[in-house]
BAFI-3210 file (N, C-alpha, C; in Angstrom, 3 decimals, decimal comma, padded with zeros to 6 digits):
// residues 234
n [1|2|3|4|5|6|7|8|9|10|11|12|13|14|15|16|17|18|19|20|21|22|23|24|25|26|27|28|29|30|31|32|33|34|35|36|37|38|39|40|41|42|43|44|45|46|47|48|49|50|51|52|53|54|55|56|57|58|59|60|61|62|63|64|65|66|67|68|69|70|71|72|73|74|75|76|77|78|79|80|81|82|83|84|85|86|87|88|89|90|91|92|93|94|95|96|97|98|99|100|101|102|103|104|105|106|107|108|109|110|111|112|113|114|115|116|117|118|119|120|121|122|123|124|125|126|127|128|129|130|131|132|133|134|135|136|137|138|139|140|141|142|143|144|145|146|147|148|149|150|151|152|153|154|155|156|157|158|159|160|161|162|163|164|165|166|167|168|169|170|171|172|173|174|175|176|177|178|179|180|181|182|183|184|185|186|187|188|189|190|191|192|193|194|195|196|197|198|199|200|201|202|203|204|205|206|207|208|209|210|211|212|213|214|215|216|217|218|219|220|221|222|223|224|225|226|227|228|229|230|231|232|233|234]
n.u [125,460|127,791|131,263|132,751|131,120|130,676|130,079|130,816|129,450|126,519|124,186|122,106|120,853|118,170|116,784|114,275|111,851|108,419|108,070|110,655|111,999|112,698|111,529|111,579|114,318|115,459|114,402|115,497|118,217|118,459|117,859|120,002|122,136|121,417|120,199|117,968|114,954|113,331|110,490|109,804|107,893|105,618|104,950|104,013|101,822|100,323|099,717|098,126|095,993|095,058|094,275|092,121|090,436|089,862|088,606|090,034|090,831|093,097|093,841|094,086|096,811|098,226|096,697|096,925|099,643|099,771|098,493|100,412|102,523|101,613|100,975|101,352|103,683|104,258|106,379|107,342|108,348|107,409|104,828|102,445|101,507|099,457|098,719|097,872|096,290|096,223|097,275|098,372|097,490|095,456|096,635|097,958|096,748|095,045|093,750|095,257|097,658|097,042|096,431|098,915|100,526|099,237|099,658|102,444|103,336|103,053|104,731|104,860|104,086|106,085|108,278|107,736|107,705|110,230|111,860|111,095|111,932|114,681|115,181|114,610|116,757|118,913|120,584|121,845|122,751|120,788|118,536|117,069|114,352|112,983|112,043|113,493|115,630|118,485|118,938|117,629|116,681|118,855|121,418|124,100|124,452|126,052|125,985|124,520|121,954|120,397|117,672|116,319|114,164|112,982|110,007|107,832|108,502|108,443|105,733|104,696|105,741|104,433|101,803|101,921|102,567|102,099|101,627|100,122|097,210|094,760|095,195|094,088|093,929|094,540|097,883|098,725|097,164|098,075|100,702|100,311|099,250|101,422|103,313|102,183|102,363|105,134|105,861|104,651|106,038|108,669|108,558|107,536|107,636|108,676|111,248|111,764|111,578|114,662|117,922|120,672|123,731|125,974|125,058|124,871|123,798|121,491|120,189|117,495|116,064|116,535|117,357|117,500|116,057|117,931|120,314|120,373|120,495|122,941|124,650|124,260|125,210|127,859|128,576|128,230|130,225|132,496|132,291|132,506|135,135|136,414|135,639|136,356|135,608|134,134|131,385|128,115|125,855|122,637]
n.v [104,383|103,309|103,891|104,672|106,284|108,525|111,921|112,107|110,894|112,284|113,028|111,152|110,597|109,132|108,330|107,708|105,944|104,881|101,734|100,898|100,297|102,206|103,043|100,731|100,112|102,540|102,769|100,480|101,044|103,414|102,404|100,622|102,408|104,020|106,422|109,175|108,658|109,940|110,113|111,712|111,594|110,818|113,151|114,810|113,273|113,426|116,152|116,354|114,741|116,330|118,645|117,684|116,921|119,390|120,664|122,129|123,024|121,460|123,076|125,563|126,794|128,491|128,303|125,580|125,484|127,067|125,439|123,404|124,810|125,434|123,032|120,406|117,964|114,555|112,054|109,883|106,586|105,062|105,805|108,115|111,277|114,147|117,269|116,041|113,966|110,611|109,337|107,209|104,810|105,774|107,415|105,711|104,716|104,276|106,738|108,320|108,228|109,717|112,191|112,825|113,119|115,286|117,317|117,350|118,472|121,165|124,137|126,065|124,602|122,653|124,284|125,083|122,596|121,565|123,381|122,766|120,131|120,433|121,722|119,648|117,985|119,452|118,994|116,709|113,158|111,594|109,777|110,385|109,972|110,112|111,823|113,896|114,378|114,151|115,884|118,335|118,897|118,187|118,802|118,617|116,350|113,822|111,142|109,839|107,986|106,284|104,418|101,921|099,847|097,156|097,996|096,130|094,578|096,505|097,120|094,658|094,526|096,701|095,801|093,779|095,039|095,510|097,965|099,382|098,945|099,226|098,694|096,872|096,293|094,628|093,521|094,459|096,748|098,301|098,632|100,216|102,543|103,309|103,819|106,063|107,862|107,946|109,226|111,739|112,586|112,701|114,646|116,972|120,495|121,491|120,434|117,713|114,086|112,608|111,229|112,248|113,542|112,599|110,473|107,126|104,555|101,975|099,007|097,329|095,147|092,288|091,832|091,147|092,765|092,799|092,517|094,900|096,811|096,097|096,757|099,520|100,254|099,624|101,611|103,801|103,339|103,598|106,289|107,430|106,938|108,419|111,001|111,953|113,659|115,603|117,825|118,232|120,730|122,186]
n.w [137,158|134,727|135,288|133,082|131,577|132,948|133,068|130,438|128,231|127,687|126,363|124,435|121,346|119,735|116,783|114,230|112,138|112,877|114,490|114,160|116,418|118,277|120,803|122,526|122,502|123,374|125,964|127,206|126,957|128,450|130,954|131,350|131,481|133,525|132,892|132,151|130,378|127,546|125,653|122,924|120,958|122,311|123,574|121,502|120,719|123,077|123,226|120,961|121,789|123,913|122,567|121,055|123,163|124,318|122,305|120,442|117,248|114,956|112,905|113,977|114,618|116,425|118,749|119,395|119,832|122,088|123,919|124,061|125,185|127,743|128,882|131,313|131,555|132,324|132,131|133,418|134,467|132,320|131,832|130,422|131,040|130,831|131,974|134,329|133,394|132,680|129,809|128,597|127,295|125,637|123,699|122,056|119,646|116,441|115,999|117,650|116,281|113,997|115,160|116,291|114,003|112,803|114,688|114,850|112,493|112,712|112,789|114,925|117,153|117,196|117,715|120,335|121,733|121,143|122,504|125,115|125,274|124,998|127,390|129,139|128,639|129,448|131,626|131,029|130,914|129,545|127,464|124,563|122,438|119,125|116,150|115,261|116,886|116,753|114,681|115,076|117,797|119,557|117,982|118,563|120,026|121,990|121,198|118,334|117,019|114,404|113,876|111,775|109,751|107,682|105,912|106,003|108,209|110,206|110,232|111,049|113,635|114,810|114,726|116,575|118,881|122,247|123,385|121,625|121,880|120,618|118,028|115,684|113,048|109,877|109,034|106,534|106,181|108,289|107,474|105,219|106,381|107,956|105,992|104,808|106,940|107,277|104,916|105,300|107,573|106,642|104,700|105,760|106,475|108,868|110,840|109,612|109,506|109,535|109,025|110,888|109,520|110,889|112,310|113,608|111,696|112,059|110,962|112,004|111,221|111,173|113,736|117,262|120,153|122,197|120,778|119,314|121,377|122,491|120,371|120,225|122,738|122,351|120,553|122,217|124,145|122,543|121,746|124,245|124,934|123,014|123,493|125,987|128,891|127,608|127,485|126,455|125,438|124,727]
ca.u [125,996|129,182|132,195|133,258|130,224|130,512|130,375|131,395|128,326|125,415|122,975|122,037|119,695|117,756|115,754|113,859|110,412|107,654|108,297|112,080|112,499|113,201|111,051|112,095|115,769|115,766|114,096|116,490|119,495|118,402|117,927|121,371|123,055|120,825|119,892|116,556|114,429|112,261|109,839|109,250|106,682|104,496|104,578|103,164|100,566|099,559|099,191|097,014|094,874|094,538|093,588|090,823|089,633|089,438|087,921|090,896|091,115|094,506|094,091|094,407|098,170|098,603|095,987|097,529|100,969|099,557|098,242|101,703|103,362|101,072|100,723|102,258|103,993|104,904|106,712|108,087|107,903|106,748|103,482|102,371|100,471|099,422|097,802|097,414|095,501|097,034|096,823|099,310|096,827|094,609|097,388|098,549|095,642|095,078|093,375|096,420|098,647|096,612|096,586|100,345|101,007|098,650|100,320|103,889|103,675|102,823|106,003|104,786|104,052|107,409|109,172|107,446|108,107|111,695|112,410|110,853|112,791|116,044|115,243|114,656|118,073|119,963|121,507|122,487|122,373|119,457|118,321|115,866|113,973|112,022|112,296|114,350|116,486|119,862|119,027|117,061|116,621|120,232|122,329|125,437|124,387|127,266|125,757|123,327|121,623|119,196|117,195|115,373|113,894|112,158|108,634|106,975|108,855|107,955|104,284|104,455|106,018|103,364|100,612|102,119|103,021|101,046|101,346|099,095|096,164|093,605|095,647|093,599|093,826|095,484|099,242|098,817|096,569|099,003|101,847|099,895|099,137|102,764|103,955|101,656|102,927|106,550|105,952|104,333|107,116|109,895|108,376|107,013|108,567|109,286|111,996|111,355|112,288|115,875|119,103|121,744|124,899|126,933|124,394|125,164|122,581|121,368|119,020|117,101|115,122|116,808|118,049|116,700|116,225|119,199|121,402|120,400|120,975|124,384|125,356|124,226|126,138|129,206|128,798|128,359|131,566|133,471|132,208|132,984|136,594|136,908|135,212|136,537|135,506|133,348|130,003|127,350|124,633|121,814]
ca.v [104,563|102,862|105,006|105,088|107,244|109,654|113,261|112,009|110,735|112,824|113,098|110,128|110,839|107,971|108,710|106,686|105,858|103,988|100,307|100,568|099,844|103,323|103,063|099,589|100,241|103,717|102,457|099,523|101,740|104,328|101,589|100,095|103,499|104,816|107,724|109,503|108,359|110,843|109,769|112,974|111,316|110,792|114,539|115,261|112,546|113,942|117,473|116,080|114,280|117,463|119,533|117,077|116,971|120,766|121,199|123,055|122,426|121,426|124,170|126,760|126,488|129,280|127,770|124,288|125,798|127,563|124,247|122,724|125,634|125,450|121,677|119,772|116,610|113,618|110,891|108,964|105,215|104,479|106,348|109,422|112,114|115,547|117,968|115,030|112,925|109,501|109,058|106,207|103,915|106,497|108,028|104,649|104,222|104,893|108,149|108,982|108,376|110,837|113,420|113,106|113,623|116,618|118,260|117,399|119,259|122,580|124,731|126,731|123,555|122,056|125,236|125,009|121,318|121,438|124,153|122,012|118,946|120,878|121,979|118,343|117,392|120,429|118,482|115,513|111,812|111,409|109,116|111,012|109,355|110,843|111,866|115,050|114,649|114,371|116,925|119,617|119,115|118,172|118,537|118,355|115,215|113,008|109,937|109,896|106,691|106,263|103,050|101,710|098,438|096,921|098,436|095,009|094,204|097,567|096,948|093,467|094,879|097,562|094,971|092,947|095,877|095,600|099,364|099,847|097,975|099,373|098,462|095,537|096,188|093,688|094,048|095,199|098,067|099,014|099,005|101,330|103,737|103,706|104,394|107,422|108,708|108,135|110,253|113,028|112,953|112,998|115,775|118,173|121,625|121,700|119,320|116,424|112,868|112,426|110,776|113,242|113,073|111,916|109,432|105,728|103,946|100,561|098,328|096,387|094,177|090,904|091,870|091,148|093,979|092,674|092,764|096,325|097,524|095,814|097,531|100,930|100,396|099,611|102,962|104,684|103,139|104,165|107,744|107,814|106,909|109,454|112,339|112,022|114,961|116,578|117,981|118,841|121,445|122,513]
ca.w [135,811|134,617|135,433|131,771|130,959|133,857|132,550|129,098|127,322|128,468|125,557|123,407|120,491|118,954|115,829|113,280|111,918|113,743|114,310|113,996|117,710|119,082|122,177|123,274|122,629|124,191|127,368|127,699|127,032|129,593|132,172|131,489|131,809|134,600|132,314|131,980|129,044|127,114|124,396|122,438|120,192|123,249|123,859|120,394|120,824|124,211|122,847|120,056|122,624|124,674|121,633|120,765|124,386|124,580|121,141|119,707|115,936|114,586|111,975|114,762|115,048|117,599|119,915|119,737|120,389|123,447|124,741|124,256|126,059|129,100|129,361|132,263|131,107|133,242|131,316|134,282|134,677|131,160|131,689|129,773|131,623|130,441|132,882|135,294|132,734|132,210|128,440|128,098|126,350|124,682|122,596|121,225|118,835|115,111|116,130|118,236|115,215|113,155|115,941|116,422|112,719|112,602|115,592|114,590|111,301|113,003|113,208|116,229|118,173|117,254|118,380|121,773|122,311|121,047|123,623|126,349|125,235|125,296|128,838|129,791|128,475|129,765|132,641|130,515|131,350|128,983|126,189|124,007|121,181|118,333|114,712|114,938|118,051|116,339|113,656|115,508|119,245|120,037|116,869|119,087|120,948|122,044|120,411|117,496|116,444|113,570|113,720|110,684|109,486|106,509|106,176|106,370|109,578|111,090|110,343|111,870|115,025|115,308|114,911|117,761|119,989|123,255|123,723|120,695|122,166|119,725|116,663|115,339|111,598|109,257|108,889|105,276|106,399|109,163|106,643|104,368|107,228|108,360|104,814|104,650|107,979|106,962|103,872|105,909|108,491|105,905|103,788|106,409|106,441|110,187|111,430|109,043|109,888|108,732|109,758|110,929|108,763|111,750|113,094|113,306|111,154|112,390|110,407|113,049|110,644|111,577|115,017|118,479|120,951|122,919|119,839|118,992|122,563|122,602|119,344|120,621|123,864|121,785|120,018|123,379|124,724|121,605|121,847|125,573|124,905|122,111|123,911|127,431|129,533|126,839|127,940|125,376|125,804|123,559]
c.u [127,431|130,127|132,674|132,399|130,096|130,994|130,983|130,297|127,089|124,111|123,062|120,736|119,398|116,578|115,390|112,353|109,744|107,987|109,745|112,697|112,972|112,811|111,651|113,589|116,126|115,511|115,139|117,848|119,543|118,500|119,345|122,338|122,604|120,634|118,382|116,149|113,291|111,774|109,166|107,991|105,456|104,035|103,675|101,811|099,690|098,969|098,017|095,786|094,234|093,776|092,201|089,898|089,076|088,779|088,718|091,246|092,596|094,861|094,443|095,775|098,564|097,956|096,570|098,908|100,834|099,271|099,558|102,587|102,923|100,926|101,782|102,455|104,634|105,117|107,452|107,475|107,173|105,323|103,560|101,199|100,594|098,340|097,104|096,489|096,456|096,497|097,683|098,692|096,083|095,363|098,008|097,443|095,791|094,715|094,536|097,524|098,324|096,812|098,059|100,913|100,504|099,360|101,784|104,261|103,469|104,108|105,951|104,771|105,427|108,383|108,994|107,993|109,609|112,358|112,243|111,735|114,241|116,210|115,335|116,053|119,224|120,995|122,148|121,968|120,975|119,524|117,002|115,589|112,940|112,338|113,233|115,321|117,914|120,037|118,600|117,153|118,022|121,184|123,761|125,441|125,659|127,161|124,457|123,137|120,373|118,822|116,203|115,161|113,047|110,709|107,697|107,239|108,354|106,450|103,940|104,674|104,909|102,102|100,699|102,569|101,910|100,717|100,255|097,915|094,985|093,956|095,275|093,473|094,806|096,847|099,372|098,259|097,466|100,209|101,514|099,819|100,517|103,524|103,502|102,246|104,413|106,720|105,685|105,466|108,380|109,782|107,829|108,091|109,334|109,924|111,573|112,171|113,481|116,987|120,159|122,967|125,886|126,295|124,873|123,854|122,578|120,077|118,652|116,233|115,312|117,544|117,062|116,936|117,574|120,391|121,525|120,957|122,481|125,169|125,386|125,186|127,588|129,553|129,021|129,746|132,640|133,485|132,760|134,509|137,154|136,585|135,337|136,469|134,641|131,922|129,248|126,131|123,872|122,299]
c.v [104,068|104,043|105,541|106,161|108,518|110,955|113,225|111,881|111,176|112,918|112,065|110,331|109,600|108,375|107,537|106,662|104,908|102,528|099,909|100,084|100,943|103,222|101,957|099,728|101,409|103,447|101,520|100,198|102,664|103,558|101,080|101,180|104,323|106,268|107,944|109,196|109,323|110,418|111,031|112,756|111,301|112,203|115,088|114,562|113,118|115,317|117,302|115,629|115,452|118,432|118,995|117,198|118,368|121,423|122,226|122,423|122,489|122,559|125,465|126,557|127,218|128,723|126,436|124,516|126,309|126,408|123,554|123,482|125,549|124,059|121,219|118,321|115,807|112,335|109,831|107,567|104,582|104,933|107,696|110,179|113,532|116,224|116,983|113,973|111,840|109,077|107,974|105,314|104,677|107,076|106,991|103,954|104,811|106,378|108,944|109,187|109,585|112,159|113,814|113,694|115,040|117,668|118,453|118,256|120,760|123,217|125,384|125,711|122,924|122,981|125,170|123,726|121,079|122,188|123,390|120,770|119,304|121,160|120,664|117,736|118,276|119,895|117,154|114,221|111,460|110,642|109,655|110,414|110,188|110,743|113,000|115,375|114,977|115,471|118,294|119,850|119,194|117,839|118,276|117,211|114,382|111,765|110,111|108,539|106,855|104,811|102,972|100,211|098,350|097,303|097,308|094,571|095,243|097,444|095,740|093,773|095,735|096,759|094,136|093,719|096,021|097,034|099,935|098,882|098,048|099,092|097,048|095,345|095,152|094,347|094,882|096,615|098,922|099,492|100,205|102,629|104,242|104,333|105,835|108,353|108,961|109,256|111,634|113,507|113,386|114,248|117,025|119,252|121,774|120,419|117,957|115,260|112,680|111,929|111,868|112,687|112,270|110,849|108,052|105,064|102,451|100,021|097,202|095,241|092,766|090,821|091,781|092,471|093,961|092,967|094,246|097,123|097,323|096,631|099,014|101,182|100,398|100,977|103,942|104,574|103,767|105,681|108,228|107,883|108,048|110,874|112,509|113,464|115,958|116,613|118,763|119,534|121,751|123,786]
c.w [135,766|134,613|134,091|131,135|131,789|133,232|131,151|128,044|128,084|127,685|124,441|122,638|119,665|118,083|114,933|113,134|112,899|113,438|114,138|115,295|118,626|120,549|123,026|123,533|123,543|125,671|127,960|127,879|128,247|130,913|132,412|131,966|133,012|134,136|132,331|130,545|128,729|125,734|123,869|121,607|121,073|123,584|122,761|120,429|121,935|123,907|121,884|120,808|123,357|123,772|121,300|121,975|124,629|123,372|120,365|118,356|115,598|113,628|112,697|115,399|116,322|118,863|120,346|120,361|121,817|124,400|125,070|125,234|127,517|129,710|130,356|131,830|132,238|132,461|132,118|134,285|133,518|130,954|130,988|130,371|131,084|131,269|133,810|134,697|132,247|130,852|127,782|127,033|125,263|123,502|121,668|120,445|117,433|115,155|116,721|117,221|114,341|113,879|116,056|115,141|112,469|113,444|115,216|113,387|111,507|113,536|114,589|117,366|118,314|117,973|119,892|122,369|122,199|122,189|124,933|126,414|125,519|126,785|129,605|129,729|128,894|130,748|132,227|131,103|130,859|127,671|125,655|122,638|120,448|116,862|114,326|116,060|117,620|115,317|114,162|117,004|119,830|118,887|117,306|120,106|120,868|121,180|119,633|116,824|115,588|113,330|112,572|110,524|108,224|106,819|106,614|107,804|110,566|111,292|111,216|113,342|115,607|115,591|116,189|118,992|121,018|123,654|122,833|120,767|121,210|118,271|116,262|113,831|111,064|109,062|107,622|105,432|107,280|108,365|105,768|105,163|107,647|107,194|104,604|105,697|107,727|105,937|104,452|106,799|107,739|105,038|104,459|106,447|107,750|110,697|110,885|109,600|108,957|109,637|109,721|110,194|109,603|112,639|112,663|112,904|111,462|111,806|111,365|112,530|111,185|112,912|116,182|119,207|121,651|122,011|119,492|120,163|122,714|121,585|119,703|121,778|123,379|121,206|121,155|123,988|123,836|121,690|123,180|125,594|124,065|122,549|125,418|127,928|128,792|127,344|126,877|125,930|124,545|122,921]
res [m|p|a|a|y|n|a|r|i|v|i|i|a|i|d|g|p|s|g|a|g|k|g|t|v|a|r|a|l|a|q|d|l|n|f|t|h|v|d|t|g|a|m|y|r|a|v|g|w|l|a|i|r|q|g|v|p|f|e|d|e|a|a|v|a|e|l|a|a|k|a|r|f|d|l|a|g|g|r|v|k|i|d|d|h|d|v|t|q|e|i|r|t|p|a|g|d|v|a|a|t|s|v|a|r|l|p|q|v|r|a|v|l|v|a|r|q|r|a|m|g|a|h|g|d|i|v|m|e|g|r|d|i|g|t|t|v|f|p|n|a|d|v|k|i|f|l|d|a|d|p|a|e|r|a|r|r|r|a|n|d|p|a|h|t|a|q|t|a|p|v|a|s|i|a|s|a|m|e|a|r|d|h|q|d|r|t|r|a|a|s|p|l|a|s|a|p|d|a|v|h|i|d|t|t|n|m|t|v|e|q|v|v|a|e|v|l|s|v|v|r|e|k|a|q|g|r|a|g|r|h|v|t|a]
***
């Protein structure tokens, strides 16, 4: 880790809707800083997958929350495992999108996973991505970034994203599905998708990944200089 970030910038929150570039940027940023990367969306997707596998209906909020509380997550190396099942590919499907949305709107499940995410970031040196990191999980994060992009561009990216191997629908259909999910995420009662008031907003529509990462790193350096010695906890 560059010396300028040592014990100064410890929690970086990256939020935004699907297709804005959160995952790609967060992974690259974590690698550059030698920080841990946590994809919280993958946790919701994995819990949804597990609920379906075990026949637990999403309507049974307490039962789904219990699954989330007991589940063993392994998010290392870009893979997603839950209870030793590698679900990296299975959760990146249209069905996985629906399951994630269904699970994410359950307050009891969010309470469980937010607590687990805070535990993951308790020691700092972490880049955490999601939809409520800067507003709910770590409202006192050292750096808050909100990535967004034009809806058409986000749909195009999703259609060409190799991680979503089962996404073969036309771009127009993907855009429609993403619009519906955006609405659900922004209007749900529990931790809706929103930009924190103090987040740095970046429109990635016409930017390369390298340009976005460079801009985020610039924000990190600025915060590091302004918050020397500050350590943030949940």
